[in-house]
C-alpha positions in Angstrom: -28.7 8.8 17.6 -25.8 11.1 18.3 -25.1 13.6 15.6 -22.3 15.5 13.8 -23.7 18.7 12.3 -21.8 20.3 9.5 -21.1 23.9 8.9 -23.0 25.6 6.1 -21.8 24.5 2.6 -19.6 21.8 4.0 -22.0 19.0 3.0 -20.8 19.2 -0.6 -18.1 16.5 -0.2 -20.5 14.2 1.5 -23.0 14.6 -1.4 -20.1 13.7 -3.7 -19.7 10.5 -1.6 -16.3 11.4 -0.2 -15.9 9.2 2.9 -14.0 11.6 5.1 -15.2 14.5 7.2 -12.5 16.7 8.7 -12.8 18.5 12.0 -12.8 21.9 10.4 -16.1 21.1 8.6 -18.0 20.3 11.8 -20.2 23.0 13.5 -21.4 20.9 16.4 -21.4 17.4 17.9 -24.5 16.4 19.8 -24.7 13.7 22.4 -21.0 13.2 23.2 -20.3 10.1 21.1 -17.4 7.9 22.1 -14.5 6.9 19.8 -15.7 4.6 17.1 -19.4 5.1 17.8 -21.8 5.4 14.9 -23.1 8.9 14.4 -25.6 10.6 12.1 -24.0 13.2 9.8 -26.3 16.1 9.0 -26.2 19.3 7.0 -26.4 22.6 8.9 -30.3 22.5 8.4 -30.3 19.0 10.1 -31.0 17.2 6.9 -29.7 13.6 7.4 -26.8 12.8 5.0 -24.9 9.7 6.2 -23.8 7.4 9.0 -20.2 7.2 10.0 -17.8 6.3 12.8 -16.7 9.1 15.2 -13.1 9.7 15.9 -12.5 12.6 18.3 -8.7 12.2 18.4 -8.2 12.4 14.6 -8.4 15.3 12.1 -10.7 13.0 10.2 -13.4 13.2 12.7 -15.9 11.0 10.8 -15.4 8.2 8.4 -18.6 7.4 6.6 -20.0 3.9 6.6 -23.1 4.6 4.4 -24.8 7.5 2.7 -28.2 5.9 3.5 -29.1 7.2 7.0 -31.8 4.5 7.3 -29.3 1.6 7.3 -28.3 -0.2 10.4 -24.6 -0.6 11.1 -23.9 -4.0 12.4 -23.0 -7.6 11.5 -25.4 -7.9 8.5 -24.1 -4.6 7.1 -20.5 -5.8 7.3 -21.4 -9.1 5.8 -22.8 -7.4 2.8 -19.8 -5.2 2.4 -17.4 -8.2 2.6 -19.5 -10.1 0.0 -19.4 -7.1 -2.4 -15.6 -6.8 -2.0 -15.0 -10.5 -2.6 -17.3 -10.6 -5.6 -15.6 -7.6 -7.1 -12.2 -9.4 -6.9 -13.8 -12.5 -8.4 -15.1 -10.4 -11.3 -11.6 -9.1 -12.2 -9.9 -12.5 -11.9 -8.1 -11.7 -8.7 -9.2 -14.9 -6.8 -9.1 -18.6 -7.7 -5.5 -19.6 -8.6 -4.2 -16.4 -7.0 -3.3 -17.3 -3.4 -2.2 -13.9 -2.2 -4.6 -11.0 -2.7 -6.0 -7.9 -1.0 -9.6 -8.7 -0.3 -10.6 -5.5 1.6 -9.1 -2.1 0.8 -10.5 0.2 3.4 -12.5 3.2 2.0 -12.4 1.8 -1.5 -14.5 -1.1 -0.4 -16.7 0.9 1.9 -15.0 -0.3 5.1 -12.9 2.7 6.2 -10.0 1.6 8.4 -10.0 -2.1 7.5 -7.4 -3.8 5.3 -7.6 -7.6 4.8 -5.1 -9.6 2.8 -5.4 -13.3 1.9 -2.3 -15.4 2.0 -3.2 -19.0 1.2 -5.3 -20.3 4.0 -4.8 -17.3 6.3 -6.2 -13.7 6.4 -4.2 -10.8 7.8 -6.1 -7.7 9.0 -5.1 -4.2 9.8 -7.6 -1.9 11.8 -6.4 1.7 11.4 -9.5 3.7 12.4 -11.5 3.9 15.7 -14.6 2.8 13.8 -13.1 -0.3 12.4 -11.5 -1.1 15.7 -14.7 -0.8 17.6 -16.5 -3.2 15.3 -13.5 -5.6 15.2 -15.5 -8.6 16.6 -18.3 -8.3 14.0 -15.8 -7.6 11.1 -13.8 -10.7 12.0 -16.9 -12.8 12.2 -18.1 -11.6 8.8 -14.7 -12.3 7.3 -14.5 -15.8 8.8 -18.0 -16.7 7.4 -17.4 -15.3 3.9 -13.7 -16.1 3.3 -13.0 -19.7 4.4 -9.6 -19.7 6.1 -7.7 -21.5 8.9 -7.0 -18.3 10.8 -7.2 -14.5 10.9 -4.2 -12.7 12.2 -4.1 -9.0 13.2 -1.2 -6.7 12.1 -2.4 -3.4 13.4 1.2 -2.3 14.2 0.5 1.0 12.6 1.7 4.5 13.6 -1.6 5.9 12.2 -3.5 4.2 15.1 -1.9 6.7 17.5 -3.6 9.5 15.6 -6.9 7.8 16.4 -6.1 7.5 20.1 -5.3 3.8 19.9 -2.3 1.7 20.7 -0.8 -0.8 18.2 -2.2 -4.3 18.3 -1.1 -7.7 16.9 -2.1 -11.3 17.4 -4.5 -14.0 16.5 -8.2 -12.9 16.1 -9.8 -16.2 14.9 -8.8 -19.8 14.3 -5.2 -21.0 14.0 -2.0 -18.9 14.4 -0.3 -18.8 11.0 3.1 -20.5 10.7 6.2 -18.3 11.0 6.4 -18.3 7.2 4.0 -19.2 4.5 4.7 -19.9 0.8 2.8 -18.0 -1.8 2.8 -17.8 -5.6 2.7 -14.5 -7.5 2.2 -15.2 -11.2 4.6 -18.1 -11.0 7.1 -16.4 -8.7 7.4 -18.1 -5.3 7.9 -16.3 -2.0 8.2 -17.3 1.6 6.3 -14.6 3.5 6.4 -13.8 7.2 2.8 -12.8 8.1 3.6 -12.0 11.7 6.5 -9.5 11.3 7.0 -8.6 7.6 6.4 -5.1 6.2 2.8 -4.2 5.7 0.9 -7.6 6.0 3.9 -9.6 4.9 4.4 -8.9 1.1 4.0 -6.0 -1.3 0.8 -7.2 -2.9 0.3 -3.8 -4.5 3.4 -4.3 -6.7 2.2 -7.6 -8.4 1.7 -6.1 -11.9 4.8 -3.9 -11.7 6.9 -7.0 -10.8 5.5 -8.6 -13.9 6.4 -5.5 -16.0 9.9 -5.6 -14.8 10.0 -9.3 -15.7 9.0 -8.5 -19.3 11.7 -5.9 -19.6 14.7 -7.5 -17.9 16.0 -9.9 -20.5 19.8 -9.7 -20.8 20.0 -6.7 -18.5 22.1 -6.0 -15.4 19.7 -4.9 -12.7 20.0 -2.9 -9.5 17.1 -3.4 -7.1 17.1 -0.7 -4.5 15.1 -1.0 -1.3 14.8 -4.6 -2.4 13.1 -5.9 0.8 12.5 -9.7 0.3 13.2 -9.7 -3.5 9.9 -9.1 -5.3 11.5 -7.1 -8.1 14.8 -9.0 -8.1 13.1 -12.4 -8.6 10.8 -10.9 -11.3 13.9 -9.6 -13.1 15.7 -13.0 -12.9 12.6 -14.8 -14.0 12.7 -12.4 -17.1 16.3 -13.6 -17.7 18.2 -10.7 -16.4 21.9 -11.4 -16.7 22.6 -10.3 -13.1 20.8 -8.6 -10.2 22.2 -6.6 -7.3 19.8 -6.3 -4.3 20.4 -3.4 -1.9 18.6 -2.9 1.4 19.4 -1.6 4.9 17.9 -4.7 6.6 20.0 -7.8 6.9 17.0 -10.0 7.7 15.2 -8.8 4.6 18.2 -9.5 2.4 18.5 -13.0 3.9 14.9 -13.6 3.1 15.4 -12.2 -0.4 18.4 -14.5 -1.0 16.3 -17.5 0.2 13.4 -16.5 -2.0 15.8 -16.1 -5.0 17.2 -19.6 -4.5 13.7 -21.0 -3.9 12.9 -19.8 -7.5 15.8 -21.9 -8.8 18.4 -19.2 -9.3 22.0 -19.8 -8.3 24.1 -17.4 -6.3 26.1 -16.6 -9.5 23.3 -14.5 -10.9 22.6 -12.2 -7.9 24.3 -10.5 -5.0 23.1 -8.7 -1.9 24.4 -5.6 -0.2 23.4 -4.4 3.2 23.6 -0.6 2.9 21.9 2.7 3.1 20.6 3.1 -0.5 21.6 6.8 -0.8 25.2 6.0 0.2 25.3 2.9 -2.1 24.2 5.0 -5.1 26.8 7.7 -4.4 29.5 5.1 -4.0 28.4 3.4 -7.2 28.6 6.7 -9.0 32.1 7.4 -7.7 33.2 3.9 -8.8 31.7 4.5 -12.3 29.4 1.5 -12.0 26.5 1.3 -14.4 23.3 -0.8 -14.9 20.8 -1.5 -17.6 17.7 -1.5 -15.3 17.3 0.2 -11.9 14.3 -0.2 -9.5 13.7 2.4 -6.8 10.9 1.3 -4.4 11.6 3.2 -1.2 9.5 3.4 2.0 7.4 6.4 2.6 9.5 9.6 2.5 6.5 11.7 3.3 4.3 10.8 6.3 2.6 14.1 6.5 2.1 17.4 4.6 4.8 19.0 6.8 7.3 16.5 5.5 6.5 17.1 1.8 9.5 19.4 1.0 12.0 17.2 2.8 10.6 14.0 1.1 10.7 15.6 -2.3 14.4 16.3 -1.9 14.9 12.6 -1.0 13.0 11.4 -4.0 15.0 13.8 -6.2 18.3 12.7 -4.8 17.8 8.9 -5.4 16.3 9.5 -8.9 19.2 11.8 -9.9 21.7 9.2 -8.8 19.9 6.4 -10.5 19.6 8.3 -13.8 23.4 8.9 -13.7 24.0 5.1 -13.2 21.9 4.0 -16.1 23.5 2.9 -19.4 22.1 4.4 -22.6 18.9 2.5 -23.4 18.6 1.7 -19.7 15.2 1.6 -17.9 14.2 3.2 -14.6 11.3 1.9 -12.5 10.7 4.5 -9.8 8.0 4.6 -7.2 6.5 6.7 -4.3 4.1 5.0 -1.8 3.6 8.3 0.0 -0.1 9.3 -0.1 0.8 13.0 0.3 2.9 12.9 -2.9 0.7 13.8 -5.8 1.4 12.1 -9.1 2.1 15.3 -11.0 4.6 16.4 -8.4 6.3 13.0 -8.4 6.7 13.2 -12.2 8.2 16.8 -11.9 10.6 15.6 -9.3 11.8 12.7 -11.5 12.1 15.1 -14.5 14.1 17.6 -12.4 16.3 14.8 -11.2 17.0 13.7 -14.8 17.8 17.3 -15.8 20.3 17.6 -12.9 21.8 14.3 -14.0 22.1 15.6 -17.6 20.2 12.6 -18.9 17.3 12.5 -21.4 14.7 10.5 -19.6 11.5 9.5 -21.5 8.4 8.2 -19.7 7.2 4.9 -21.1 4.4 4.2 -18.6 2.7 5.7 -15.5 2.4 3.0 -12.9 0.1 2.4 -9.9 -1.1 -0.3 -7.5 -2.5 -3.7 -8.5 -6.3 -3.9 -9.2 -7.0 -5.7 -5.9 -6.2 -2.3 -4.5 -9.0 -0.4 -6.4 -9.4 3.4 -6.2 -13.0 4.7 -5.7 -13.7 7.5 -8.2 -15.1 9.5 -5.2 -12.0 8.8 -3.1 -8.8 9.6 -5.1 -6.8 9.4 -1.9 -7.0 5.6 -2.4 -4.3 5.9 -5.1 -1.3 6.0 -2.8 1.2 4.2 -5.1 2.6 6.3 -7.9 5.3 5.1 -10.3 7.0 5.7 -13.6 8.7 3.4 -16.1 11.2 5.6 -18.0 14.1 5.1 -20.4 17.4 6.8 -20.8 18.0 7.7 -24.5 
């Protein structure tokens, strides 16, 4: 088998079962493996450590499949991994009546580069690594055998694939093409989801529990939902008897879908309004007009795509949080999030604290927030915790 030999001392992360090997840790590559090919990872003394997929175009040159060098990577291996992932979600109550759930979460489920979400009778997959892409046929077969469904659709329209030397890819992989929209239920909240073109795989499944937390704290409040997308937080707030919700997003189609979802849940146009606008400009205008709200949600897209963008992204996070703090009434609540993997939790808290200081508001953190449990974080792979959030109150 072709091998990747590590530099002296660089095997420590592998022994801690961290699934990534960076190019700087590699002393030598033997055998000229192709992209996605399975390689043996060894210490500098040639002691076998793990098996992983090789990715010569990426800084993460190997993603580990298994720390047992005797295992065979193939269909049976992937079947076992999928079964384990499904049983885990069954054990935490994330299957059964829940018809929208993340079933495979990449490294956290031992399948680096593969994300699989269930929406009713359909699965949506994303293949983000050369290894997962090279085993696509076997992975799809394993999924179809273990997760009964009508169809498996690919949404690998991801920028990260370019870093792996791959182009974007979408389309049907197995079975029926899903309809243009599919209706799902999220703890009683109903959504029509576009699996073919929506953000991520169609819906923000990672925010399920945070939607419910907003619902519990919205009664009687005026709510501003920024970067509202298709209305996940807005519908949760209205379900929690918010007095009125304003949804703001730069996408007219997303707002149209959000309005439709809001009506689908039985709410009339009198209790919500939508505004197509750049959120930064909207917040500044609202401040100039002396508008205030009782609850504000900030759930922006990634402001930090790489470490080189961290400083610029931090300024953007501070700006929207400063403006939101200024728009909150006394006793008001802020739900604020970052889905940027390069934004560490402690830094995000500091940014929000500095924003409140600049806004001259006393902001008190009530809860630290993260992704739903169907997006688990391996203790050996803290990078899996990409969603950071705070629930805070103005006093």
